[in-house]
C-alpha positions as CSV (number, residue, x, y, z in Angstrom):
1,S,-76.3,103.5,-191.2
2,L,-73.1,105.6,-191.8
3,R,-73.6,107.4,-188.5
4,K,-73.8,104.1,-186.7
5,Y,-70.7,102.9,-188.5
6,I,-68.7,106.0,-187.6
7,S,-69.8,105.7,-184.0
8,N,-68.6,102.1,-184.0
9,V,-65.3,103.3,-185.5
10,F,-64.9,105.8,-182.7
11,E,-65.5,103.1,-180.1
12,H,-63.0,100.8,-181.9
13,H,-60.4,103.4,-181.4
14,G,-61.3,104.1,-177.8
15,L,-63.1,107.4,-178.4
16,S,-66.3,107.9,-176.5
17,H,-68.7,110.5,-177.8
18,N,-71.9,110.2,-175.8
19,I,-73.3,113.3,-174.1
20,S,-72.2,112.6,-170.5
21,D,-68.6,112.0,-171.6
22,F,-68.7,115.1,-173.7
23,V,-69.9,117.3,-170.8
24,Q,-67.1,115.9,-168.6
25,M,-64.5,116.7,-171.2
26,M,-65.7,120.2,-171.8
27,P,-63.6,121.8,-168.9
28,N,-60.5,120.6,-170.6
29,Q,-61.0,120.5,-174.3
30,A,-57.3,119.7,-174.9
31,N,-58.3,116.1,-174.0
32,I,-60.8,115.9,-176.9
33,D,-58.6,114.5,-179.7
34,I,-61.1,114.2,-182.5
35,S,-63.8,116.3,-184.1
36,Y,-66.6,115.0,-186.2
37,V,-68.5,117.2,-188.7
38,E,-71.4,116.4,-191.0
39,Q,-72.3,118.7,-193.9
40,E,-75.4,117.7,-195.9
41,F,-77.5,120.8,-196.5
42,E,-74.9,123.5,-197.0
43,P,-72.8,123.7,-200.2
44,L,-69.0,123.7,-200.2
45,D,-66.9,126.4,-201.8
46,W,-65.3,124.6,-204.7
47,Q,-62.0,126.1,-203.8
48,C,-62.2,125.1,-200.1
49,S,-59.5,122.5,-200.1
50,A,-57.0,125.1,-201.3
51,V,-57.9,127.9,-199.0
52,D,-59.2,126.4,-195.7
53,P,-56.3,125.1,-193.5
54,R,-58.8,122.8,-191.6
55,W,-59.2,120.7,-194.8
56,Q,-55.6,119.6,-194.8
57,E,-55.7,118.3,-191.2
58,S,-59.0,116.4,-191.8
59,L,-60.0,113.1,-193.2
60,N,-62.7,114.1,-195.8
61,I,-65.2,111.5,-197.0
62,I,-68.2,112.1,-199.3
63,V,-71.1,109.8,-200.3
64,L,-72.8,110.3,-203.6
65,R,-75.9,108.8,-205.1
66,H,-77.5,108.8,-208.6
67,P,-79.4,112.1,-208.7
68,I,-82.8,110.7,-209.6
69,E,-82.6,107.9,-207.0
70,R,-81.6,110.5,-204.4
71,H,-84.5,112.9,-205.3
72,M,-87.1,110.3,-205.2
73,S,-85.8,108.9,-202.0
74,E,-85.9,112.4,-200.5
75,F,-89.4,112.8,-201.8
76,F,-90.7,109.8,-199.8
77,F,-88.6,110.7,-196.8
78,S,-89.6,114.3,-196.4
79,G,-91.4,115.6,-199.5
80,V,-94.7,114.2,-198.5
81,T,-96.5,115.1,-195.2
82,L,-97.3,112.3,-192.8
83,P,-101.1,112.8,-193.1
84,T,-100.8,112.4,-196.9
85,K,-98.6,109.3,-196.5
86,K,-101.2,107.7,-194.1
87,K,-104.1,108.6,-196.4
88,V,-102.5,106.8,-199.3
89,F,-100.4,104.1,-197.8
90,G,-101.9,103.6,-194.4
91,S,-99.5,103.1,-191.5
92,N,-96.8,101.3,-193.5
93,R,-93.5,102.7,-192.5
94,R,-91.7,101.8,-195.7
95,V,-94.4,103.7,-197.6
96,I,-94.2,101.6,-200.8
97,Q,-95.6,98.1,-200.2
98,K,-93.7,95.9,-202.5
99,D,-95.9,92.9,-201.9
100,Q,-98.8,94.9,-203.4
101,L,-96.9,96.7,-206.2
102,F,-97.8,95.4,-209.6
103,F,-99.8,92.5,-208.0
104,N,-102.7,94.6,-206.7
105,K,-104.1,96.8,-209.6
106,T,-105.9,99.2,-207.3
107,Y,-102.8,99.8,-205.2
108,T,-100.6,100.2,-208.2
109,T,-103.0,102.6,-209.9
110,T,-103.3,104.6,-206.7
111,L,-99.5,104.9,-206.4
112,A,-99.1,106.0,-210.0
113,R,-101.7,108.7,-209.6
114,F,-100.2,109.8,-206.3
115,L,-96.7,110.2,-207.8
116,N,-98.0,111.9,-211.0
117,E,-99.7,114.6,-208.8
118,E,-97.4,114.9,-205.8
119,V,-93.9,114.8,-207.2
120,P,-94.4,117.7,-209.7
121,Y,-96.1,119.7,-206.9
122,W,-93.1,119.0,-204.6
123,M,-90.7,120.1,-207.3
124,E,-92.5,123.3,-208.2
125,H,-93.4,124.5,-204.7
126,S,-90.1,123.6,-203.1
127,K,-88.5,126.3,-205.2
128,M,-90.8,129.0,-203.9
129,E,-90.9,127.8,-200.3
130,G,-87.2,127.0,-200.4
131,I,-86.4,130.7,-201.1
132,G,-88.2,131.6,-197.9
133,K,-86.2,128.9,-196.1
134,Y,-83.0,130.3,-197.6
135,K,-83.7,133.7,-196.1
136,K,-83.4,132.1,-192.7
137,G,-79.9,130.8,-193.6
138,A,-80.5,127.3,-195.1
139,M,-79.4,126.9,-198.6
140,F,-81.0,123.6,-199.4
141,S,-82.6,122.0,-196.4
142,R,-85.1,119.2,-197.3
143,W,-86.6,121.0,-200.2
144,Y,-86.3,119.8,-203.8
145,Q,-83.2,121.4,-205.3
146,D,-82.3,120.5,-208.9
147,N,-78.7,119.3,-209.4
148,F,-78.4,119.0,-205.6
149,Q,-75.0,117.2,-205.4
150,L,-73.5,119.2,-208.2
151,R,-74.4,122.5,-206.4
152,A,-73.2,121.1,-203.1
153,L,-69.7,120.8,-204.6
154,A,-69.7,123.9,-206.8
155,G,-70.4,126.7,-204.3
156,C,-68.8,130.1,-205.0
157,S,-67.2,132.4,-202.4
158,S,-65.0,134.6,-204.5
159,G,-64.3,135.9,-208.0
160,R,-66.5,136.0,-211.1
161,C,-68.3,132.8,-210.0
162,L,-69.5,134.6,-206.8
163,E,-70.6,137.7,-208.8
164,K,-72.7,135.5,-211.1
165,R,-74.3,133.6,-208.1
166,L,-75.1,136.9,-206.3
167,L,-76.9,138.2,-209.3
168,S,-79.1,135.1,-209.2
169,E,-79.7,135.5,-205.5
170,K,-80.8,139.1,-206.0
171,R,-83.3,138.1,-208.6
172,L,-84.7,135.3,-206.4
173,S,-84.9,137.3,-203.2
174,E,-87.8,139.4,-202.3
175,Q,-85.7,141.5,-199.9
176,G,-83.3,144.0,-201.6
177,N,-80.7,143.8,-198.8
178,V,-80.3,140.1,-198.8
179,T,-77.6,140.1,-201.4
180,E,-75.5,142.8,-199.6
181,I,-75.8,140.9,-196.3
182,L,-74.8,137.6,-197.9
183,L,-71.9,139.2,-199.7
184,K,-70.5,140.8,-196.5
185,R,-70.9,137.5,-194.6
186,I,-69.1,135.6,-197.4
187,H,-66.3,138.1,-197.5
188,D,-65.8,138.5,-193.8
189,L,-65.8,134.7,-193.1
190,H,-63.7,133.6,-196.1
191,P,-60.5,131.8,-195.1
192,L,-58.4,134.6,-196.8
193,N,-60.0,137.2,-194.5
194,H,-60.7,135.1,-191.3
195,S,-58.4,133.0,-189.3
196,Y,-59.4,129.4,-188.9
197,V,-57.6,126.8,-186.8
198,T,-58.4,123.3,-185.6
199,P,-62.2,123.1,-185.2
200,N,-63.6,123.9,-181.7
201,A,-64.9,120.6,-180.4
202,M,-67.8,122.4,-178.8
203,C,-69.0,123.4,-182.2
204,T,-68.8,120.0,-183.9
205,Q,-71.1,117.0,-183.9
206,F,-71.0,114.1,-181.5
207,F,-72.9,110.9,-180.9
208,R,-75.3,109.7,-178.3
209,K,-75.1,106.1,-177.2
210,N,-78.2,105.4,-179.3
211,N,-76.3,106.7,-182.4
212,L,-78.4,109.8,-182.9
213,V,-76.4,112.9,-183.9
214,F,-75.8,115.2,-181.0
215,D,-75.3,118.5,-182.7
216,V,-74.3,120.8,-179.9
217,C,-73.8,123.8,-182.2
218,S,-77.4,123.8,-183.4
219,G,-78.9,124.6,-180.0
220,K,-79.0,127.7,-177.8
221,K,-75.3,127.5,-177.1
222,R,-74.5,128.4,-180.7
223,D,-75.3,132.1,-180.2
224,V,-72.7,132.4,-177.5
225,Q,-69.9,129.9,-178.1
226,C,-70.5,129.0,-181.8
227,S,-71.4,132.4,-183.3
228,G,-70.1,131.2,-186.7
229,G,-72.3,128.1,-186.7
230,C,-70.9,124.5,-186.8
231,D,-67.2,124.5,-187.0
232,G,-65.2,122.4,-189.5
233,P,-63.6,122.4,-193.0
234,C,-65.5,124.4,-195.5
235,A,-68.1,125.5,-192.9
236,Y,-67.7,129.1,-194.0
237,P,-70.5,130.7,-196.1
238,T,-70.8,130.2,-199.8
239,T,-73.6,130.3,-202.4
240,A,-74.8,127.7,-205.0
241,E,-78.1,129.1,-206.2
242,G,-79.0,130.2,-209.8
243,P,-78.4,128.7,-213.3
244,L,-75.7,126.2,-213.8
245,D,-73.4,125.4,-216.8
246,K,-70.5,123.3,-217.8
247,N,-68.1,125.4,-215.7
248,D,-70.0,124.3,-212.6
249,V,-69.4,120.6,-213.6
250,R,-65.7,121.3,-213.9
251,R,-65.7,123.1,-210.5
252,A,-67.5,120.2,-208.8
253,I,-65.1,117.6,-210.3
254,K,-62.1,119.6,-209.0
255,S,-63.8,119.9,-205.6
256,L,-64.5,116.1,-205.6
257,K,-60.9,115.2,-206.4
258,A,-59.8,116.8,-203.1
259,F,-61.7,114.3,-201.0
260,D,-59.7,111.4,-199.3
261,A,-62.5,108.9,-200.0
262,I,-65.5,108.9,-202.4
263,L,-68.2,106.4,-201.6
264,L,-71.3,105.5,-203.7
265,M,-74.6,105.0,-201.8
266,E,-75.5,102.2,-204.2
267,K,-72.3,100.2,-203.2
268,L,-72.1,100.8,-199.5
269,K,-72.8,97.2,-198.7
270,D,-70.5,95.8,-201.4
271,Q,-67.6,93.9,-200.1
272,D,-65.0,96.0,-201.9
273,E,-66.4,99.3,-200.8
274,S,-66.8,98.1,-197.3
275,A,-63.2,96.9,-197.2
276,F,-62.0,100.2,-198.7
277,L,-63.8,102.2,-196.0
278,N,-62.5,100.0,-193.2
279,D,-58.9,100.5,-194.5
280,V,-59.5,104.3,-194.6
281,M,-60.8,104.3,-191.0
282,G,-58.1,102.0,-189.7
283,V,-60.3,99.0,-188.6
284,P,-60.2,95.3,-189.6
285,R,-62.0,94.5,-192.8
286,D,-63.9,91.7,-191.0
287,A,-65.0,94.0,-188.2
288,S,-68.5,93.1,-187.0
289,F,-69.7,96.6,-187.7
290,A,-68.4,96.7,-191.3
291,L,-70.9,98.0,-193.8
292,N,-71.2,94.8,-195.6
293,S,-72.1,93.1,-192.3
294,M,-74.8,95.6,-191.2
295,R,-78.3,94.1,-191.1
296,G,-80.3,97.3,-190.8
297,M,-80.2,100.2,-193.3
298,N,-82.2,103.4,-193.2
299,A,-84.2,102.7,-196.3
300,R,-87.7,103.7,-197.3
301,V,-87.9,100.6,-199.4
302,V,-86.0,97.4,-198.7
303,K,-84.2,96.4,-201.9
304,S,-84.3,92.8,-202.9
305,N,-81.6,92.6,-205.6
306,R,-78.7,94.5,-207.3
307,R,-80.9,96.2,-209.8
308,E,-83.2,97.6,-207.2
309,V,-80.3,98.9,-205.2
310,T,-79.1,101.0,-208.2
311,H,-82.3,101.7,-210.2
312,Y,-85.3,101.3,-208.0
313,Y,-87.0,104.6,-208.4
314,R,-86.2,105.1,-212.1
315,D,-87.5,101.6,-212.9
316,L,-90.6,102.3,-210.7
317,L,-91.5,105.5,-212.7
318,A,-91.0,103.6,-216.0
319,K,-93.1,100.6,-214.9
320,L,-95.9,102.9,-213.7
321,N,-95.9,104.6,-217.2
322,L,-94.7,107.9,-215.7
323,R,-92.0,108.4,-218.3
324,S,-92.8,112.0,-218.7
325,L,-92.1,112.6,-215.0
326,L,-88.9,110.6,-215.3
327,L,-87.8,112.7,-218.3
328,R,-88.6,115.9,-216.4
329,L,-86.4,114.8,-213.5
330,E,-83.6,113.9,-216.0
331,E,-83.9,117.2,-217.8
332,E,-83.8,119.3,-214.7
333,N,-80.9,117.4,-213.3
334,K,-78.9,116.7,-216.5
335,L,-75.8,118.4,-215.4
336,E,-75.6,116.5,-212.2
337,I,-76.3,113.3,-214.0
338,E,-73.4,114.1,-216.3
339,F,-71.2,114.9,-213.2
340,F,-72.3,111.7,-211.5
């Protein structure tokens, strides 16, 4: 929904970002007067806003969500294989059939059993499989990662914080040279050691006409023209693995304060948040594409009331008598819940 909104904002300001236009603009990149970058599965260096010059020339927006709601939504989105979904839920795209929930005892019991077995498995095995994924360069990807949003804002690229993180990386890694390679990459590409300028448009993200992300820097061209990966503020390497403590909460808060706009997923369609975002993006509050006017939202479960928007998955676990699972999620993510 946000991608569609941003694409509409571009069009409102006369900025076309479909593939054909992008290819035509490539010979003369000076004509490309805007770069758009998404960063979801890579953590930020908590000191980025102070050391990366690209931050100061960018409009930086972040969207947060309650940790438990985010984890459970991610579980249904990518934590369960499609064959498993179909076996339990049939072909229902929304996965949870609200018209059956708590009205059909067989369906409700099946869902409770499913969650009680699959969610802990997802949490436990993501950590092991996620390490293998990390070796290929992805910090988080679509695995379960405790305290996800907290880690995303409390990455370390220098000082004692980095030393502590690298010790954790070394313990987690099966390859002895991973830590040394990571340290060299973090050091070499840190803004204090590497010159960063306005992002190279070729290495940022653009939109197709159908509003799907066109991430040119993730294809074959990356090796030649985008050797450093996607270009943009805070895109340099950092690390966010290992144990967390109160210092990480403080780092994340300081990192968060540097953003120009902080949005809450639970309030995206509220009139006040919609108006605020329109003001930030320089479009009329009553624009037809304003978030509070959007009909379609990319949701696994369509929410019927305010309570469901903010507490759907926590209430679901409680009503299904899965309080032990809820408590486990709360315990593993307690620092992020405090931060949120």
